[in-house]
N, CA, C and O atoms as CSV, one atom per row, in Angstrom:
chain,resi,resn,atom,element,x,y,z
A,1,MET,N,N,0.835,-1.192,0.000
A,1,MET,CA,C,0.000,0.000,0.000
A,1,MET,C,C,0.870,1.242,0.000
A,1,MET,O,O,2.004,1.211,0.478
A,2,ILE,N,N,0.359,2.305,-0.519
A,2,ILE,CA,C,1.100,3.564,-0.593
A,2,ILE,C,C,1.460,4.068,0.788
A,2,ILE,O,O,2.577,4.538,1.009
A,3,GLU,N,N,0.515,3.974,1.730
A,3,GLU,CA,C,0.733,4.546,3.043
A,3,GLU,C,C,1.935,3.931,3.757
A,3,GLU,O,O,2.508,4.555,4.650
A,4,GLU,N,N,2.326,2.702,3.370
A,4,GLU,CA,C,3.438,2.027,4.018
A,4,GLU,C,C,4.788,2.515,3.511
A,4,GLU,O,O,5.794,2.342,4.198
A,5,ASP,N,N,4.835,3.108,2.352
A,5,ASP,CA,C,6.078,3.607,1.776
A,5,ASP,C,C,6.193,5.092,2.084
A,5,ASP,O,O,5.463,5.898,1.508
A,6,PRO,N,N,7.103,5.470,2.987
A,6,PRO,CA,C,7.201,6.883,3.371
A,6,PRO,C,C,7.638,7.808,2.249
A,6,PRO,O,O,7.475,9.022,2.370
A,7,GLY,N,N,8.194,7.272,1.147
A,7,GLY,CA,C,8.632,8.107,0.046
A,7,GLY,C,C,7.544,8.414,-0.964
A,7,GLY,O,O,7.767,9.200,-1.885
A,8,VAL,N,N,6.364,7.810,-0.812
A,8,VAL,CA,C,5.275,7.996,-1.774
A,8,VAL,C,C,4.148,8.770,-1.107
A,8,VAL,O,O,3.706,8.405,-0.018
A,9,PRO,N,N,3.675,9.846,-1.754
A,9,PRO,CA,C,2.574,10.625,-1.169
A,9,PRO,C,C,1.316,9.776,-0.984
A,9,PRO,O,O,1.096,8.818,-1.724
A,10,GLU,N,N,0.500,10.128,-0.003
A,10,GLU,CA,C,-0.740,9.416,0.296
A,10,GLU,C,C,-1.781,9.626,-0.794
A,10,GLU,O,O,-1.764,10.625,-1.512
A,11,ALA,N,N,-2.693,8.652,-0.900
A,11,ALA,CA,C,-3.816,8.782,-1.826
A,11,ALA,C,C,-4.599,10.044,-1.479
A,11,ALA,O,O,-4.822,10.345,-0.306
A,12,GLY,N,N,-5.012,10.777,-2.508
A,12,GLY,CA,C,-5.764,12.013,-2.317
A,12,GLY,C,C,-4.901,13.260,-2.316
A,12,GLY,O,O,-5.415,14.367,-2.472
A,13,THR,N,N,-3.597,13.097,-2.143
A,13,THR,CA,C,-2.708,14.254,-2.172
A,13,THR,C,C,-2.246,14.496,-3.610
A,13,THR,O,O,-2.532,13.700,-4.505
A,14,TYR,N,N,-1.542,15.581,-3.818
A,14,TYR,CA,C,-1.041,15.919,-5.141
A,14,TYR,C,C,0.433,15.567,-5.232
A,14,TYR,O,O,1.198,15.749,-4.285
A,15,ALA,N,N,0.810,15.056,-6.404
A,15,ALA,CA,C,2.187,14.619,-6.602
A,15,ALA,C,C,2.678,15.049,-7.972
A,15,ALA,O,O,1.899,15.363,-8.872
A,16,VAL,N,N,3.998,15.052,-8.099
A,16,VAL,CA,C,4.621,15.379,-9.378
A,16,VAL,C,C,5.337,14.132,-9.881
A,16,VAL,O,O,6.007,13.430,-9.123
A,17,ASP,N,N,5.181,13.872,-11.174
A,17,ASP,CA,C,5.872,12.785,-11.852
A,17,ASP,C,C,7.186,13.385,-12.336
A,17,ASP,O,O,7.195,14.178,-13.277
A,18,TYR,N,N,8.282,13.020,-11.709
A,18,TYR,CA,C,9.572,13.625,-12.018
A,18,TYR,C,C,10.058,13.310,-13.429
A,18,TYR,O,O,10.950,13.987,-13.940
A,19,ARG,N,N,9.487,12.299,-14.059
A,19,ARG,CA,C,9.936,11.942,-15.404
A,19,ARG,C,C,9.623,13.029,-16.416
A,19,ARG,O,O,10.405,13.261,-17.338
A,20,ASP,N,N,8.473,13.707,-16.253
A,20,ASP,CA,C,8.118,14.761,-17.210
A,20,ASP,C,C,7.553,16.023,-16.549
A,20,ASP,O,O,7.184,16.971,-17.242
A,21,GLY,N,N,7.484,16.039,-15.219
A,21,GLY,CA,C,7.006,17.220,-14.507
A,21,GLY,C,C,5.503,17.324,-14.383
A,21,GLY,O,O,4.995,18.329,-13.884
A,22,SER,N,N,4.768,16.296,-14.830
A,22,SER,CA,C,3.304,16.325,-14.739
A,22,SER,C,C,2.855,16.284,-13.281
A,22,SER,O,O,3.443,15.588,-12.453
A,23,VAL,N,N,1.799,17.043,-12.984
A,23,VAL,CA,C,1.228,17.081,-11.641
A,23,VAL,C,C,-0.108,16.356,-11.677
A,23,VAL,O,O,-0.905,16.558,-12.593
A,24,GLY,N,N,-0.353,15.514,-10.682
A,24,GLY,CA,C,-1.617,14.791,-10.617
A,24,GLY,C,C,-1.994,14.464,-9.190
A,24,GLY,O,O,-1.213,14.664,-8.259
A,25,GLN,N,N,-3.199,13.960,-9.033
A,25,GLN,CA,C,-3.678,13.533,-7.724
A,25,GLN,C,C,-3.390,12.042,-7.578
A,25,GLN,O,O,-3.668,11.257,-8.484
A,26,VAL,N,N,-2.836,11.662,-6.440
A,26,VAL,CA,C,-2.533,10.262,-6.173
A,26,VAL,C,C,-3.843,9.524,-5.939
A,26,VAL,O,O,-4.609,9.864,-5.037
A,27,MET,N,N,-4.092,8.501,-6.770
A,27,MET,CA,C,-5.334,7.737,-6.678
A,27,MET,C,C,-5.140,6.422,-5.928
A,27,MET,O,O,-6.085,5.892,-5.343
A,28,GLY,N,N,-3.942,5.907,-5.948
A,28,GLY,CA,C,-3.669,4.635,-5.285
A,28,GLY,C,C,-2.410,4.014,-5.839
A,28,GLY,O,O,-1.616,4.662,-6.520
A,29,CYS,N,N,-2.245,2.732,-5.529
A,29,CYS,CA,C,-1.078,1.991,-5.987
A,29,CYS,C,C,-1.554,0.647,-6.519
A,29,CYS,O,O,-2.311,-0.058,-5.852
A,30,GLU,N,N,-1.111,0.293,-7.715
A,30,GLU,CA,C,-1.527,-0.948,-8.357
A,30,GLU,C,C,-0.308,-1.585,-9.003
A,30,GLU,O,O,0.378,-0.954,-9.808
A,31,GLY,N,N,-0.041,-2.821,-8.655
A,31,GLY,CA,C,1.080,-3.528,-9.269
A,31,GLY,C,C,2.423,-2.884,-8.996
A,31,GLY,O,O,3.329,-2.974,-9.825
A,32,GLY,N,N,2.568,-2.244,-7.864
A,32,GLY,CA,C,3.822,-1.599,-7.511
A,32,GLY,C,C,4.024,-0.229,-8.132
A,32,GLY,O,O,5.073,0.386,-7.939
A,33,LEU,N,N,3.040,0.262,-8.875
A,33,LEU,CA,C,3.128,1.581,-9.496
A,33,LEU,C,C,2.121,2.532,-8.858
A,33,LEU,O,O,1.036,2.117,-8.450
A,34,VAL,N,N,2.483,3.791,-8.777
A,34,VAL,CA,C,1.597,4.818,-8.242
A,34,VAL,C,C,0.697,5.299,-9.374
A,34,VAL,O,O,1.176,5.579,-10.473
A,35,GLN,N,N,-0.593,5.393,-9.112
A,35,GLN,CA,C,-1.540,5.870,-10.115
A,35,GLN,C,C,-1.859,7.334,-9.852
A,35,GLN,O,O,-2.266,7.712,-8.754
A,36,LEU,N,N,-1.667,8.145,-10.878
A,36,LEU,CA,C,-1.915,9.582,-10.790
A,36,LEU,C,C,-3.008,9.954,-11.785
A,36,LEU,O,O,-3.095,9.376,-12.868
A,37,ARG,N,N,-3.833,10.914,-11.413
A,37,ARG,CA,C,-4.886,11.423,-12.304
A,37,ARG,C,C,-4.659,12.916,-12.496
A,37,ARG,O,O,-4.367,13.624,-11.532
A,38,PRO,N,N,-4.788,13.411,-13.737
A,38,PRO,CA,C,-4.634,14.846,-13.978
A,38,PRO,C,C,-5.582,15.657,-13.088
A,38,PRO,O,O,-6.665,15.189,-12.739
A,39,LEU,N,N,-5.172,16.864,-12.728
A,39,LEU,CA,C,-5.974,17.689,-11.819
A,39,LEU,C,C,-7.348,18.008,-12.357
A,39,LEU,O,O,-8.290,18.151,-11.577
A,40,GLY,N,N,-7.495,18.122,-13.646
A,40,GLY,CA,C,-8.797,18.420,-14.234
A,40,GLY,C,C,-9.608,17.177,-14.535
A,40,GLY,O,O,-10.654,17.257,-15.179
A,41,GLY,N,N,-9.141,16.033,-14.077
A,41,GLY,CA,C,-9.792,14.779,-14.407
A,41,GLY,C,C,-9.188,14.208,-15.666
A,41,GLY,O,O,-8.374,14.853,-16.326
A,42,GLY,N,N,-9.580,13.021,-15.990
A,42,GLY,CA,C,-9.058,12.386,-17.193
A,42,GLY,C,C,-8.439,11.052,-16.884
A,42,GLY,O,O,-8.634,10.488,-15.807
A,43,ARG,N,N,-7.697,10.560,-17.834
A,43,ARG,CA,C,-7.115,9.232,-17.745
A,43,ARG,C,C,-5.940,9.192,-16.783
A,43,ARG,O,O,-5.034,10.023,-16.851
A,44,GLU,N,N,-5.969,8.219,-15.893
A,44,GLU,CA,C,-4.870,8.035,-14.942
A,44,GLU,C,C,-3.636,7.500,-15.664
A,44,GLU,O,O,-3.738,6.871,-16.717
A,45,TRP,N,N,-2.481,7.760,-15.082
A,45,TRP,CA,C,-1.261,7.176,-15.610
A,45,TRP,C,C,-0.482,6.577,-14.452
A,45,TRP,O,O,-0.655,6.966,-13.297
A,46,ASP,N,N,0.372,5.629,-14.780
A,46,ASP,CA,C,1.181,4.933,-13.780
A,46,ASP,C,C,2.566,5.540,-13.722
A,46,ASP,O,O,3.126,5.973,-14.729
A,47,CYS,N,N,3.100,5.558,-12.511
A,47,CYS,CA,C,4.412,6.137,-12.284
A,47,CYS,C,C,5.171,5.261,-11.289
A,47,CYS,O,O,4.607,4.875,-10.265
A,48,PRO,N,N,6.428,4.941,-11.562
A,48,PRO,CA,C,7.207,4.188,-10.590
A,48,PRO,C,C,7.354,5.001,-9.292
A,48,PRO,O,O,7.515,6.220,-9.345
A,49,PRO,N,N,7.301,4.346,-8.149
A,49,PRO,CA,C,7.376,5.071,-6.870
A,49,PRO,C,C,8.615,5.956,-6.732
A,49,PRO,O,O,8.560,7.003,-6.087
A,50,GLU,N,N,9.727,5.542,-7.332
A,50,GLU,CA,C,10.951,6.341,-7.215
A,50,GLU,C,C,10.913,7.603,-8.077
A,50,GLU,O,O,11.783,8.465,-7.951
A,51,SER,N,N,9.913,7.714,-8.950
A,51,SER,CA,C,9.795,8.884,-9.833
A,51,SER,C,C,8.658,9.811,-9.451
A,51,SER,O,O,8.279,10.684,-10.231
A,52,VAL,N,N,8.108,9.629,-8.253
A,52,VAL,CA,C,6.991,10.461,-7.817
A,52,VAL,C,C,7.326,11.082,-6.463
A,52,VAL,O,O,7.978,10.469,-5.618
A,53,GLY,N,N,6.862,12.312,-6.286
A,53,GLY,CA,C,7.075,13.006,-5.020
A,53,GLY,C,C,5.967,14.013,-4.785
A,53,GLY,O,O,5.195,14.337,-5.687
A,54,GLU,N,N,5.906,14.493,-3.578
A,54,GLU,CA,C,4.868,15.462,-3.217
A,54,GLU,C,C,5.026,16.724,-4.062
A,54,GLU,O,O,6.123,17.264,-4.203
A,55,ALA,N,N,3.911,17.177,-4.617
A,55,ALA,CA,C,3.939,18.371,-5.465
A,55,ALA,C,C,3.895,19.626,-4.597
A,55,ALA,O,O,3.064,19.726,-3.695
A,56,PRO,N,N,4.774,20.576,-4.861
A,56,PRO,CA,C,4.713,21.850,-4.146
A,56,PRO,C,C,3.391,22.558,-4.458
A,56,PRO,O,O,2.854,22.421,-5.557
A,57,ALA,N,N,2.875,23.308,-3.496
A,57,ALA,CA,C,1.591,24.007,-3.659
A,57,ALA,C,C,1.599,24.910,-4.887
A,57,ALA,O,O,0.577,25.029,-5.563
A,58,GLY,N,N,2.712,25.538,-5.188
A,58,GLY,CA,C,2.806,26.411,-6.352
A,58,GLY,C,C,2.612,25.659,-7.655
A,58,GLY,O,O,1.992,26.174,-8.586
A,59,ASP,N,N,3.142,24.436,-7.728
A,59,ASP,CA,C,2.962,23.617,-8.929
A,59,ASP,C,C,1.505,23.204,-9.114
A,59,ASP,O,O,0.995,23.184,-10.234
A,60,VAL,N,N,0.843,22.875,-8.011
A,60,VAL,CA,C,-0.574,22.499,-8.075
A,60,VAL,C,C,-1.400,23.688,-8.556
A,60,VAL,O,O,-2.251,23.535,-9.431
A,61,LEU,N,N,-1.160,24.854,-7.999
A,61,LEU,CA,C,-1.887,26.056,-8.392
A,61,LEU,C,C,-1.643,26.382,-9.863
A,61,LEU,O,O,-2.582,26.706,-10.590
A,62,ARG,N,N,-0.397,26.299,-10.301
A,62,ARG,CA,C,-0.048,26.584,-11.693
A,62,ARG,C,C,-0.787,25.634,-12.639
A,62,ARG,O,O,-1.289,26.066,-13.676
A,63,GLU,N,N,-0.859,24.359,-12.295
A,63,GLU,CA,C,-1.550,23.381,-13.138
A,63,GLU,C,C,-3.049,23.654,-13.187
A,63,GLU,O,O,-3.670,23.500,-14.239
A,64,ARG,N,N,-3.634,24.055,-12.068
A,64,ARG,CA,C,-5.067,24.392,-12.054
A,64,ARG,C,C,-5.358,25.607,-12.927
A,64,ARG,O,O,-6.365,25.636,-13.633
A,65,VAL,N,N,-4.489,26.599,-12.883
A,65,VAL,CA,C,-4.670,27.801,-13.708
A,65,VAL,C,C,-4.557,27.440,-15.188
A,65,VAL,O,O,-5.345,27.920,-16.003
A,66,ARG,N,N,-3.578,26.594,-15.541
A,66,ARG,CA,C,-3.450,26.155,-16.937
A,66,ARG,C,C,-4.722,25.472,-17.412
A,66,ARG,O,O,-5.193,25.730,-18.520
A,67,ARG,N,N,-5.273,24.607,-16.581
A,67,ARG,CA,C,-6.490,23.882,-16.942
A,67,ARG,C,C,-7.648,24.845,-17.147
A,67,ARG,O,O,-8.392,24.720,-18.120
A,68,LEU,N,N,-7.809,25.808,-16.241
A,68,LEU,CA,C,-8.889,26.786,-16.377
A,68,LEU,C,C,-8.721,27.626,-17.637
A,68,LEU,O,O,-9.702,27.909,-18.324
A,69,ASN,N,N,-7.514,28.020,-17.943
A,69,ASN,CA,C,-7.257,28.794,-19.156
A,69,ASN,C,C,-7.585,27.989,-20.411
A,69,ASN,O,O,-8.156,28.525,-21.360
A,70,ARG,N,N,-7.229,26.714,-20.421
A,70,ARG,CA,C,-7.565,25.848,-21.572
A,70,ARG,C,C,-9.071,25.748,-21.741
A,70,ARG,O,O,-9.573,25.837,-22.861
A,71,GLU,N,N,-9.803,25.563,-20.639
A,71,GLU,CA,C,-11.257,25.430,-20.692
A,71,GLU,C,C,-11.915,26.698,-21.220
A,71,GLU,O,O,-12.908,26.622,-21.944
A,72,ARG,N,N,-11.386,27.842,-20.874
A,72,ARG,CA,C,-11.967,29.107,-21.333
A,72,ARG,C,C,-11.773,29.309,-22.823
A,72,ARG,O,O,-12.580,29.981,-23.465
A,73,ARG,N,N,-10.707,28.733,-23.391
A,73,ARG,CA,C,-10.448,28.892,-24.820
A,73,ARG,C,C,-11.313,27.983,-25.685
A,73,ARG,O,O,-11.465,28.226,-26.882
A,74,LEU,N,N,-11.872,26.949,-25.095
A,74,LEU,CA,C,-12.698,26.020,-25.865
A,74,LEU,C,C,-14.020,26.684,-26.260
A,74,LEU,O,O,-14.610,27.418,-25.467
A,75,PRO,N,N,-14.485,26.424,-27.486
A,75,PRO,CA,C,-15.743,27.040,-27.937
A,75,PRO,C,C,-16.951,26.443,-27.236
A,75,PRO,O,O,-18.082,26.850,-27.502
C-alpha cells in the first residue's frame, strides 16, 4: 500500500511525476506503481514510486490555472 512507503505521497494528495514534470492527484497503488490522475480529471497514468514526489503548492496552483485557461479557450 502507498501509506506504508514513506517516500510515496498518500492517496488524495497531489504529486509530481519527475519523469516529465506532470502534476496529478494520487489515486492509489496498483502492481507496484503509483496511479496519478490529472488535476482536471481524465485518464490516470502509472508512475514508478521512485519517480513520484509530493507536489509543491505552487505547482498544483499553476496546473489548475493552466487547466482553467484551456477550458476558457474552448468554444
